[in-house]
N, C-alpha and C positions, 0 to 999 in steps of 0.2 A: 807648126807640129803636125802631124798627121796621127787621131786617135786609130786604134786598132776596130772599137765600137764604139757609139752611145747613144747612149738607152736612153731615151728622150719619157720624160713621167717618172714622177720617184714615190708610187702610191708601192703598196705590200709585191705588184706582181711586174713593178718597174725593179726597182731594186732585189727583186729575189733574182730576176733575170740577170744583174749586173751582182750580184754573187754565187751565183753558176756560172756565170761567166768567166771567174777571177779562179774557181773552183775549178775547173772541168779544165781551162784552161791556160797556166801558168803562165806569168808575165806577159801578155797582151794587157796593155794600155786601157784602160777604159772612163769612160766620162760620162756620168745624170746629169741630162737638163729637167729642171725643172720649175714649172710659171710659175708657181704659189709660194711666199715669204717663206716657205714651213714641208716638211718630210708629212705626205700622210696627210693631206691637209683632205686631200675631197672623200671618194667611199671606202679610204683604209683606216680612217678617222669620227665615219660616222656610220656606222655598222651595225648589229647587236654583240659583237661580240662574240657570235658561237661555232663555236669547232663544231660543222656540222660532221651530220654521219656517211651525207648521199644517198637517206633512203626512198628519193622523193623521184630520181630522176630514173630516166630509162634505161634498161638495160644496155650498152651495148656504149650509150651517147659516151664524147669526151665527157659532158661533170661526173656523170658517176666515177667513171675508172678513178680520175683525179684526185675527184674530193675522196672515197674509200683512200686514196695513198695521201693526202695530203691531211689529213687527219690523222693520221702515226708520227706524219712527218713533224709537224705541228708542234705536238706536241712532246716529241721528241725532241725538236730544236731551243725547245721551250724550256725541257729541262738543261740541259744544255750551257742554256744561257743565263739558270737561274729566271727565268720571268714567268711568274705566278698562272695558273692556270687552279681549274676544277673542274671533273670529268662527273656530275651530278648525273646527267644521263635525262632523257627528252620523252617529255608523255602526247604522241597524240591522238585527240579525242573525240571522241563520235559522239552527237549530241540526240538521235535521230538514227532507225533506220534507214534511211537511204545515208548515212554518212558510213553507217557500220559498213555497207553492202562494200562500200568504196573503203572501207579501212581495213577489208580480208580483200582487197586485191591489190592493197600496197603491202602486205605481208607477205604473200605472193613473190610480187617484186622484188622484197629487196631482200628472199631466200637467191634469188635468180640475182641478183647484183651479191653472192655473202656476205653479208648483212647482219649480225648476232640482237635478234630480235621478240619481243615477248607479249604476244599477249594477252589480255588479261582484261576480268566482266568490271561490268561498274562496282561492284561490290567492293573485288582490290583497287579497282580504281579507287574508292570510297575511303577506304584502309590507310592507302597510300599519301593522294591529299586530301583530308576532310574537307576543304574549302573548294575543292572544284565535283562539277556534276557531269555525268556520260552514263553512255550505254555501254561502252567499252574502252577500250585504249590502245595504241598498241609504245613499247615501252622498250627502246634507244636505248642500249645501256654506258654507248662510247660515245654519246656528246655532253661534249666540253664545251667552256666559257674561260673567256681572253680578253685584255688589251688589245688587237693589232696593231695597234700603233708605236706601241713598246716593243710588239717583233719588227715591226718596220722599223725602230730606232737600230734595234740593233741589225740588220742586215744596215745600215747604214753605215753603223759604226764598223761591221767584220771588212766594208766596204773599203773603207777612206782605210783603217787598219794596212792592206794591202796593195796600196796605193792609188785606189781609186779617187776621182776627181770630182764632188758632188758640190753643183751650184745651180742654187737657190734664187727664187728671183729671176723668173731668166724665158720671158719669151718667145718660139719658135716663131717664126712669124714668114722662115722657105724651105726644101727641103729638096732640094737638087739631087739626080744620083746619073753618074757618067760612069765612065767604063773601067775605073781606075775606085773612084770608093763616090761620097758626101757629101754633098755639101748642105750643111747646114749653119741657118741663116738668122741670129738675132736679133731682138730693136739696141742690140749694144754691140755687136758681136760675132762673127764665123769659125767653125769649127769646120775640119777637115774629118771625116773619121773611114776607116774601110769598110767598115757593116755598121747599120742606123739600125734597134728594135723599136720600135712603139708604143707606148704604153699611153695611151693615150687622154683611156677613160668620161669623158661627160665630154673632152676634144676628140677620142678618135676619131671617127669624118671627119670633122675640118683637118685635122694633121695627115690624115689618108690620102685626101683627094691634094693638099700644097705637095705632094711627094708626086703626082704626077700618078695615085691611081684610082682606074677604073671603076667604082661604086657605086650599086645605088642603092646604096641604106642611106635614116639619118641617126642619128642619136637620140630620142628625146626625151627628156628633161620625165623623172616622174618624180614626187616630197611625197619621203615617208612621216609617217610626221605621228611622232611617240608622242608617251606621258612619263610622268616616273611615280612609283609610289611613294603615302613620304613615310619617313623610317619608322612607325609602328608601326606599318607595317611587311616588314623587309621580311615577317617570318608565313606572311599566307600561302606559300609557294614552296617546297622542298624543288621540284622539278622542276626540266622546263615545258612549259602547257601548251601545247600550240592545238589549230585544228585539223584535223582530217581537208588535205584542200580539196577544192572542184574542181574537175577537170575544164569547164565552165569560163571558169575569169582568172582574167592575167594573171593574176598574182596570187600569191600562198593563202593572206589575212592573216586581221590582229593575230598577234601572241602575246603570251607572258616572260620572264625573259627575265631569269636574276644576272646579276650583269662581275665581274670577277673584285667590283670595286663595294659589296654590298646592296647596292641600286635595288629591285629590281622595278623593268620597264617593261611602258603596257604600248603595245606595236607591235613593226607598224601599218597604219591606211597605205594608199595607193594614187595620190595625187597631180593630174596632168601639173605638172611645173611651168612654172612662167619664168624660171630663169635656171641657165646649168648649173652654176656657182651661188643662185640666189639660199642661201637656207635660213636667213630669216625672210615669217612669215606675209608676205605683200610685199617680196620685192619681186621686181618683173626688169628685165634685158628684152627691151622689141627688138634688139637684135638676130635671136632667141628664138621668140614669138617669128619673128616670120622669119625663119626658118627652119623649123616644121610646117606654118601656115601654106607654106609654095610646094611642097614634098603630099606627096598625092598617097602613098602608104596611110599619111596622118589622120584623114577622111573618110580612111577601110576602120583601121584600129576605131579610128571612130566612133564608128555606126555599128560597128562589130562590137563594142558596149559601150552603147550608151544607158544600159540600164544601170549597170555597175558602176559605171564612169556617173553620171547624177546620184548611187549611193554616197558614193568616197567621192562628192565634193561635201554633201549634206554631210557628212558624219564630218568633216574636215569643221566646219562655221560652226556642228549644235552640237556641240558638247554629247548631250542627252542621249544622240544615234549614235555614236562610238563608243560609247559604255555599256551601247541594248547591243552592238558586236561580239564586249567582252563577256556582258551576263550570259553569256548563251552554256558557254563552259563555267566563269565562274561565277554566281549569280550574289558573289557575300560581296563584287566592289564598289563600291558610290561614287559617284559623285565628284564628294570631294577626295576622292583617294586620284585621282589624273588631274594630275600635275602635269602645269608646262618641262619638255625636254626638248634639247635641242633635234631639229627635221636630219632627213638627211636622207640623199638626192640618188636615185636610181635611173644608170645611164644605160637606155634601154635601148637596140636596135631596133629599128623597126628599117624590112624590107615597101620595095617600091606598093606590091601589090598589099599588103597591110599586115603582110605575116610576122609576130613579133619572135625577135631570135632568141629562142632558149639556151642555144648548147652557145657553149665559146665561140670562136669567130676573128679563125688566125687565117691573114693571108700576105702573099712572101712575094717580092721579086728578085731580083737577081743580088740588088745589099744593099732590102730594106728585108723588117717582119713589121707586122705591123695585128697589133691588137688591135678586134675591132670592138669586139662583143665580149666580155669580162661579166657576168652577174654573180649575182650573189649563187653558188659557196667560194666564189673566188678568192676570199680572202683565205679560206681556209686550206685550199687548191694549190695558190700561192706557188710552194715553194715544186712540186713537181711542173704549174705549165710552167716554172723556168724556165725547170729541165725539155720541157716538150720546145720552150721557144730556143733554148742554145743546139739542141740537135735537128734543129731548120735549117740551118747558120751554116754556109761551109768555111 
């Protein structure tokens, strides 16, 4: 049998793409292949569960557009399918004059991106969040929380209900495109499809090279380590509490998030990972390490971010340093409040010149589409990303 479409990767983007293909192209046969033994096993199931608003992203970027649309679509999808979510809003807290200046610039960007954002001073911040300290903040009321794995499971159910096939525990080892179709070979079987969409996440670059794409980037894994607060601290904050991003740093920084199941999480940091899919602390894949050590872009990233990299590694090893990052805006936290929680791993695309790719990056051939970089807010943006992918297919 030749399928009309094969989607490689059953994270939230892959499943949203399969579901969108069925809606836009009724009657098309769709096959989804996933290496892991379960759906949403990697970035989908290891993120902070935030429905982002898009305030951070440069106007005109794919991130800004797809995140704003994605937030609306995700909430509507959750309502339609009975998936719990909570729109409680986010506070971006400035703790000093330098951060306050960046906060004002961010407020200007939010207006360009057509987002509802309220500026508040330190006194109003203290009134709304007595355990949070700052000289001012931006309040983004549209930010929400959800379990994206439940969203992915619902998408998978819809795909199967419409006749799509989803196969887990299936590792793709070769992708060969010819004039008529694409042959996808796994360790057990071989499939043919007229078009293939690769949503490979942590393996996106390897799958692209299997398909013959000439790409000059690597996926470098960054561990995002979280803590959870004990149950008696569940009322510490009501809103999501975020720092003002530092443009000199590659990642956002530690924040406080409520989760839809009632926890409050602290994190994540950003530590160079020693395995693309090793969530346990100390997990090492020598093949993964060798892969990025052989890539010139890695050394350029390391050199440009040596100071922050050392700090993140130190805070990973010593909880007191991690706590200090949190206490900049939440001084009520104590060392005993930080209880272990499973880490996430960010699939970060890096170019040969050391550039971190911050926007979504999608490449295509005549019969394939490859999602090469899908960092946060990819889960929020999954359904508009899927729409965008489908529009790229003949």
